[in-house]
C-alpha positions in Angstrom: 40.3 90.8 -23.2 38.9 88.1 -20.1 38.5 90.1 -17.5 41.3 89.3 -14.5 38.1 89.8 -11.6 34.7 88.3 -13.2 33.3 89.4 -9.5 35.0 90.9 -6.5 33.9 92.0 -3.0 35.9 94.2 -2.1 35.0 96.3 1.0 36.2 99.6 0.4 35.9 103.6 1.9 37.1 106.8 1.0 37.9 109.1 3.3 38.1 113.2 2.4 37.9 116.5 3.3 36.7 119.4 2.7 40.8 121.2 2.2 44.1 119.7 2.9 44.8 120.2 6.2 41.5 119.2 7.5 41.7 115.8 9.4 41.1 113.1 6.9 45.0 112.3 7.0 44.4 111.3 11.0 41.4 109.8 10.5 42.7 107.6 7.5 45.8 106.8 9.9 43.6 106.4 13.3 40.6 104.6 10.8 43.4 101.9 10.2 44.9 101.7 12.9 41.8 100.9 14.8 40.4 98.3 12.3 44.3 96.5 12.2 44.5 95.9 16.0 40.9 94.6 15.9 43.1 92.0 14.1 41.1 92.9 10.2 44.0 92.7 7.3 43.6 96.5 6.2 44.4 97.4 2.2 46.0 101.0 2.8 45.8 103.3 -0.5 46.3 106.4 -0.7 44.5 108.9 -3.6 47.4 110.9 -5.6 51.3 110.2 -5.9 52.6 110.8 -2.2 54.8 108.8 -0.9 54.9 109.4 2.2 51.3 109.4 3.8 51.2 106.1 1.9 53.7 105.3 3.3 52.6 106.2 7.1 49.3 104.1 6.3 51.5 101.3 5.4 53.1 100.9 8.6 49.8 101.7 10.1 47.8 98.8 8.6 51.2 96.6 8.4 50.4 96.2 4.8 52.5 97.7 1.5 50.7 100.8 0.4 48.7 101.4 -3.0 48.5 104.7 -4.4 45.7 105.2 -6.9 46.3 108.1 -9.2 43.2 109.2 -11.7 46.1 111.5 -13.8 48.1 107.9 -14.5 45.0 105.9 -14.5 41.9 105.3 -17.0 38.7 104.4 -14.9 38.9 100.4 -15.7 42.1 100.7 -14.6 42.1 102.5 -11.2 39.8 99.3 -10.8 42.5 96.9 -12.2 44.8 97.5 -10.3 43.0 98.2 -6.8 41.3 94.7 -7.2 45.1 93.4 -8.3 46.4 94.9 -5.3 43.8 94.2 -2.7 44.9 90.8 -2.0 43.4 89.2 0.7 42.5 92.1 2.7 39.2 92.8 4.7 38.7 96.3 4.0 40.8 99.4 2.4 41.1 102.4 3.6 41.5 104.5 0.5 42.7 108.2 1.9 41.9 111.1 -1.0 44.1 114.6 -0.9 42.6 117.7 -0.7 38.9 118.7 -0.8 36.2 115.9 -2.0 36.2 117.8 -5.5 39.1 119.6 -5.8 41.2 118.7 -8.9 43.5 119.7 -12.1 40.8 122.1 -13.3 37.6 123.7 -13.3 36.0 120.8 -13.7 37.1 119.2 -11.0 39.3 115.9 -12.8 41.7 113.5 -10.9 39.6 114.5 -8.0 39.1 112.2 -5.0 35.7 112.2 -5.6 36.5 111.0 -10.3 38.5 108.3 -8.2 35.7 106.9 -5.5 33.0 106.9 -8.1 36.0 105.0 -10.5 35.8 101.9 -7.3 32.6 102.5 -6.4 33.5 103.9 -3.1 31.7 105.3 0.0 33.3 108.5 1.0 33.4 109.4 5.0 34.0 112.6 5.2 35.8 114.8 7.8 34.3 118.4 8.3 36.5 120.7 10.3 33.8 123.0 12.5 35.7 125.2 14.6 33.1 128.2 15.5 30.3 126.2 12.9 27.2 124.9 14.0 24.0 124.7 11.8 26.3 125.9 8.6 28.0 122.6 8.4 24.4 121.0 7.3 24.3 123.2 4.6 28.6 122.6 3.8 27.5 118.7 3.1 24.1 119.2 2.0 26.1 121.0 -0.6 28.7 118.7 -0.7 25.8 115.9 -1.4 24.4 117.4 -4.7 27.2 119.1 -6.3 28.1 115.8 -8.3 27.3 112.1 -7.9 28.8 110.5 -5.0 28.2 108.2 -2.3 28.8 110.3 0.9 27.6 108.3 3.2 29.2 109.2 6.9 30.5 112.8 8.0 33.2 113.1 11.2 33.5 116.1 12.8 37.3 117.4 13.2 38.3 120.1 16.3 34.6 120.0 18.3 34.5 122.3 21.0 32.3 120.4 23.4 29.6 117.9 24.1 27.2 120.6 23.3 29.0 121.7 20.3 28.5 118.0 18.4 25.7 117.0 19.5 24.2 120.2 18.1 25.8 119.5 14.4 25.1 116.6 14.6 21.3 117.1 15.3 21.5 119.5 12.2 23.9 117.3 9.9 20.9 114.4 10.2 18.2 116.4 10.0 19.1 117.9 7.4 20.7 116.1 5.0 20.0 112.1 6.7 23.4 111.6 6.3 24.8 109.9 9.5 27.6 111.4 11.5 30.4 108.7 12.7 32.5 110.7 15.3 33.5 114.2 16.7 36.9 114.5 17.6 38.0 117.3 20.3 39.9 119.6 19.5 43.9 118.2 19.9 47.2 120.4 21.7 49.2 118.9 19.5 49.2 116.3 15.5 50.0 113.3 16.6 52.0 112.8 14.4 55.0 115.2 13.7 55.2 116.6 10.0 58.3 119.1 8.2 58.5 120.3 5.3 57.2 117.9 3.2 54.7 116.9 5.5 54.4 113.9 7.6 57.7 113.3 9.1 60.2 110.1 7.3 59.7 106.9 9.5 63.3 106.3 9.0 65.4 105.8 12.5 68.1 107.1 10.8 66.8 110.7 9.7 67.7 113.4 12.8 64.0 113.8 13.0 62.3 110.2 12.8 61.5 109.1 16.1 62.1 105.3 15.7 59.7 103.0 14.8 59.0 102.2 18.6 57.5 105.6 19.0 55.4 106.1 15.8 53.8 102.7 16.5 53.4 104.1 19.8 51.8 107.2 18.3 49.5 105.4 15.7 48.3 103.4 18.9 47.4 106.2 20.9 45.9 108.0 17.6 43.9 104.5 16.8 42.6 104.8 20.5 41.6 108.5 20.3 39.9 107.1 17.0 37.9 104.1 18.8 36.5 106.8 21.9 35.6 109.3 19.3 34.1 107.8 16.8 31.6 104.6 15.9 34.6 102.5 14.2 31.7 99.4 13.7 29.6 102.3 11.4 32.1 102.7 9.7 33.2 99.0 9.3 29.5 98.2 8.3 29.7 101.8 5.7 33.1 100.0 4.1 30.7 96.7 3.6 28.1 98.6 1.6 30.1 99.3 -0.9 29.2 96.9 -4.5 30.8 94.3 -5.8 33.1 95.0 -8.9 32.5 93.2 -12.0 34.3 92.2 -15.1 37.7 94.0 -13.7 40.3 93.9 -16.2 43.7 92.8 -15.6 45.9 94.5 -14.1 49.5 93.5 -15.5 49.5 91.8 -19.1 51.8 88.9 -18.9 54.7 91.4 -20.9 53.8 90.4 -24.6 54.4 93.3 -25.7 57.3 94.2 -28.6 58.6 96.5 -25.9 60.1 94.3 -23.7 62.4 92.9 -26.3 62.8 97.1 -27.7 66.9 97.4 -27.4 67.0 101.5 -26.5 70.4 103.3 -27.9 73.1 103.0 -25.7 75.9 105.0 -26.2 79.7 104.4 -24.5 80.5 104.4 -21.1 84.2 105.5 -22.0 84.6 109.8 -22.0 85.2 112.6 -18.9 82.3 113.5 -16.6 81.7 117.4 -17.9 83.2 119.0 -15.3 82.7 122.1 -14.0 85.8 124.7 -14.5 86.7 124.3 -10.7 87.4 121.3 -10.5 90.1 119.4 -8.9 91.9 115.5 -9.5 90.7 114.6 -5.9 87.3 115.7 -7.6 87.5 112.8 -10.2 89.1 110.0 -8.5 86.6 107.2 -9.0 88.2 106.3 -5.8 87.4 101.7 -4.7 85.0 99.7 -5.9 84.0 97.8 -3.2 82.5 94.0 -4.7 80.1 92.0 -2.3 76.8 89.9 -2.2 73.8 91.8 -1.7 69.9 90.9 -0.5 67.4 90.4 -3.6 64.0 91.9 -3.2 61.6 89.4 -2.9 57.0 89.3 -3.1 56.4 89.9 0.5 53.7 88.0 2.3 50.2 90.0 2.5 48.4 88.8 5.3 49.3 90.4 8.7 47.6 89.7 12.3 47.1 91.4 15.0 50.0 90.0 16.5 52.4 91.4 13.7 50.8 94.7 12.9 52.2 95.7 16.2 55.3 95.9 15.2 54.8 98.0 11.9 54.8 97.1 8.0 56.2 94.5 6.8 57.6 96.0 3.5 59.4 99.1 5.3 61.7 96.3 7.2 65.0 95.7 5.5 64.9 92.7 3.2 65.5 88.8 4.5 69.0 87.7 3.2 67.8 85.9 0.3 69.7 83.9 -2.9 71.6 86.0 -5.2 70.7 84.0 -8.5 68.3 85.6 -10.9 66.0 84.7 -12.1 66.3 81.6 -14.8 64.4 82.4 -18.3 62.8 79.6 -17.7 60.9 80.7 -15.2 60.0 84.2 -17.1 58.6 81.9 -19.1 56.5 80.5 -17.1 55.4 83.6 -15.1 53.8 84.3 -18.6 56.7 86.8 -19.4 58.5 86.5 -22.7 61.6 84.4 -22.7 64.2 87.0 -21.7 67.7 87.5 -20.6 67.7 87.9 -16.5 69.5 91.2 -15.4 70.3 92.4 -11.9 69.3 96.0 -11.1 70.5 97.8 -7.7 67.9 100.2 -6.4 69.4 102.4 -3.1 66.8 102.3 0.0 67.6 104.0 2.9 67.2 107.3 5.2 67.9 109.5 2.2 66.8 107.8 -0.5 63.2 105.3 -0.6 60.5 107.7 -2.7 59.7 104.2 -4.8 56.8 102.7 -5.8 55.9 99.6 -5.7 54.3 99.1 -9.0 58.0 100.4 -10.2 59.2 97.5 -8.8 56.9 94.6 -10.3 57.0 96.6 -13.6 60.7 96.0 -13.6 60.0 92.2 -12.4 58.1 91.7 -15.2 61.3 92.8 -17.4 63.1 90.0 -16.3 64.7 92.3 -13.6 65.7 90.5 -10.6 66.3 93.9 -7.5 69.0 94.0 -5.1 68.7 96.6 -1.8 71.7 98.4 -1.0 71.7 101.2 0.4 74.4 105.0 0.8 74.6 105.1 4.4 76.2 102.2 5.0 79.2 100.7 5.1 78.1 96.9 3.9 79.7 96.4 0.3 77.7 96.6 -2.6 77.7 93.4 -5.0 79.2 95.9 -8.0 80.5 92.5 -10.2 76.3 91.5 -10.5 75.1 94.9 -10.8 73.8 95.4 -14.7 72.2 98.6 -13.9 70.9 101.4 -10.8 68.0 102.8 -9.9 67.5 105.4 -7.3 64.2 107.0 -6.3 63.3 110.5 -3.8 63.7 111.3 -0.9 65.6 113.2 2.1 69.3 114.2 0.7 69.2 116.5 2.4 68.4 115.8 6.0 71.9 113.7 5.9 74.6 115.8 3.9 77.4 114.7 6.3 76.7 111.4 6.1 76.1 111.1 2.4 79.0 113.0 1.5 81.7 110.6 3.7 79.8 107.8 2.1 82.4 105.4 -0.2 79.5 103.9 -2.6 79.3 107.2 -4.0 82.6 106.8 -5.8 81.1 103.5 -6.6 78.2 105.2 -8.3 80.6 107.5 -10.4 82.8 104.2 -11.6 79.9 102.4 -13.1 78.3 105.9 -14.7 82.0 105.9 -16.4 82.1 102.9 -17.6 77.9 103.1 -19.0 76.1 101.3 -17.0 72.3 102.1 -17.0 71.2 104.8 -14.1 67.8 106.3 -13.9 67.7 108.9 -11.1 64.7 111.0 -9.9 64.2 114.0 -7.5 67.1 113.3 -4.5 68.9 110.8 -6.6 69.2 113.3 -8.9 70.5 115.5 -6.1 73.7 112.8 -4.3 74.5 112.5 -9.0 75.3 116.1 -9.1 79.0 117.7 -8.0 77.3 119.4 -4.8 74.5 119.5 -1.9 74.3 122.9 -1.3 72.3 122.6 2.9 72.0 125.3 5.1 74.7 127.3 2.8 76.5 124.8 3.1 78.6 122.8 0.0 78.7 118.7 0.3 80.6 116.9 -2.6 78.4 113.9 -3.9 79.6 112.0 -6.9 80.3 114.9 -9.6 78.4 112.9 -12.8 76.6 115.7 -13.4 78.4 119.3 -13.3 75.6 121.0 -11.3 74.7 121.5 -7.6 71.0 121.0 -6.1 70.1 123.4 -3.7 67.9 122.9 -0.8 65.7 126.4 -0.5 62.8 127.0 1.5 59.8 127.3 0.2 59.1 124.3 -3.0 60.7 124.9 -5.9 58.4 122.5 -8.5 55.2 120.9 -6.8 52.4 119.6 -9.3 51.3 117.0 -12.2 53.8 117.3 -15.2 53.8 116.4 -18.6 57.3 115.9 -20.5 57.8 115.3 -23.8 61.0 113.4 -24.6 62.7 115.3 -27.4 66.7 113.6 -26.7 67.0 110.1 -27.6 68.4 108.3 -24.4 67.6 104.3 -22.8 65.0 105.4 -21.0 62.3 107.0 -23.0 61.7 107.3 -26.5 61.9 110.1 -28.5 59.0 112.3 -29.1 56.2 110.1 -26.0 54.8 112.0 -23.9 55.1 111.1 -20.1 53.2 111.8 -17.2 54.9 112.1 -14.0 55.1 114.6 -11.0 57.6 117.1 -8.9 57.9 117.7 -5.6 61.4 119.4 -4.5 62.5 121.9 -2.7 66.2 121.7 -4.3 67.0 123.6 -7.3 69.7 122.8 -10.3 72.2 125.5 -9.9 74.4 124.4 -13.8 78.0 124.5 -13.2 78.6 123.5 -16.4 77.3 122.0 -20.0 74.0 120.3 -18.9 72.3 118.4 -21.4 68.5 118.2 -20.6 66.1 115.3 -22.4 62.8 116.3 -21.6 60.6 119.0 -22.0 57.7 120.3 -19.3 54.6 121.4 -19.9 53.4 122.0 -17.3 56.5 122.1 -14.7 59.0 123.2 -13.8 62.5 120.9 -13.3 65.3 122.1 -13.5 64.8 125.4 -13.9 67.5 127.5 -11.3 70.0 130.0 -12.2 73.7 129.8 -14.4 72.8 126.9 -16.1 73.9 126.1 -19.6 72.3 123.6 -22.1 74.7 121.6 -24.5 72.8 122.6 -28.4 70.1 124.7 -27.0 71.0 128.9 -28.1 70.8 131.1 -24.8 66.9 132.2 -23.5 68.1 134.1 -20.7 69.4 133.7 -17.5 67.2 130.1 -17.3 67.6 127.8 -20.4 66.7 125.1 -19.0 63.1 126.6 -17.9 60.7 123.9 -17.9 63.3 121.3 -19.1 64.1 118.1 -17.2 66.1 114.5 -17.8 69.4 115.3 -17.8 71.4 112.5 -19.4 75.4 111.9 -19.6 76.2 107.9 -20.7 73.2 106.0 -19.8 72.9 107.9 -16.5 69.4 109.9 -16.9 68.4 112.0 -13.8 65.2 114.8 -13.8 63.3 115.8 -10.7 60.2 114.0 -12.5 59.1 111.4 -10.8 57.2 107.6 -13.0 54.9 105.9 -12.2 55.4 102.8 -14.5 51.8 101.8 -15.2 51.5 105.2 -17.0 54.8 104.7 -19.0 54.5 101.0 -20.0 58.0 101.1 -21.8 60.1 102.6 -18.8 61.0 98.9 -17.3 61.0 97.6 -20.6 63.5 100.3 -21.9 66.0 100.5 -18.4 66.1 96.3 -18.5 66.7 96.5 -22.4 69.2 98.6 -21.5 71.1 96.8 -19.1 70.9 93.2 -21.1 72.8 95.7 -24.1 75.3 96.5 -21.5 76.0 93.3 -19.6 
């Protein structure tokens, strides 16, 4: 295979820490924003699957963020994704997660250090020094020699005074030779607000959102803090010291795999949706279908000036109106893709559902799909006559339950499912497909496609990476396939009728919850859906598991093929 990048100069810097909550997110955001306001094109990256931190980095830099996850991709594929997404950037800021060496096991697999080595990137470490002085040098010395990693600089966090900072700086530089690039003082409060899943959403519609202008003002203030208390020029020099990346393979293969031509099994659209015992005629009313043209997503210009950066990330804005024509087969051929019939897949992006990876969209495009952005919370009609499939990502349905319950689009989704349209939903999208959503003890009616209640809980119900084995036929995943994904949900699934799972997780929580009844499964105690996921009715599939399409290469091809078969 010829290298897509025989040689590429890509200045880059990994920002890490000793643990979660150690200040690396504030440092990453502040540094990315400061460099962006200087007029540099900063490519934002987040290690791991986190959607929210990645979106904040995108807002700070004005550019589309990329998740780099060693659990999903090999070192070679990580380098390929990084180089492909780097584009015309001047440098990349890559925020780690948890501590530098924290991984999935005692060997530290999939750690931030693993990613830094894969990318040949220097590491800038933030160190909280509350009630600490000379011991800081011992900590840095241990980190520098624990595993091979280019620990190139340190930023002290929560320093008490200039004297405190000077003593620690001298200790670290004397005993380790690693430069201290800055000393961040104790802050009275977090400049970026948080909630149950981390930093708040940046969507104006959620009750706790500050509004985009306020969020950008907070980021500008954070950038000023970084400029005052850190040598930003030195950090830039560290990024530019990263070696060239050579002989990097192409990330997208051109779609020549037979998976693009695979036709998955489809179910007939006729038949009743499984109902709970107390379902009423009102529950099963399909309502009215709204038909009107929608907008298409377009590749966005990555170049951002300092002036445009002050208005926020391009990809966070609603897309500009564009042609509603489907891509032609000839256009797909010229793009290196096989000649296939184009299809149109709608996806919901609003304050309720907005967890998506750009690579998932790109994989669908490369499989021949035109993507149409929709909203559950807007009265804007959906182009129901044009849609061949529907993609519902994760998000925060629990923040806007009343508005969701009042949405006319719930009835549309229900009708789409009834007639057999391929629908793929993850986490928050699954919650919307339930019979009801419970928040603070109150139930809100949803689509009723699955006879289940999604109950929002005060503590996480599922958190971490999962591996799922496909055990039953469905349009999206072949039986026997092993899927890698992740889950992070505060809701649990409570069965109100018979449910049909297709995935078995190990590890993973999935749909585990009280009252489950699984179709075709013998009872296994009070929860016979423990570690099961991927509920299926007709061609509607819903799971708590989030997938990263490049790690599940069949997904986009089978999704598009299912839409093509049903169209």
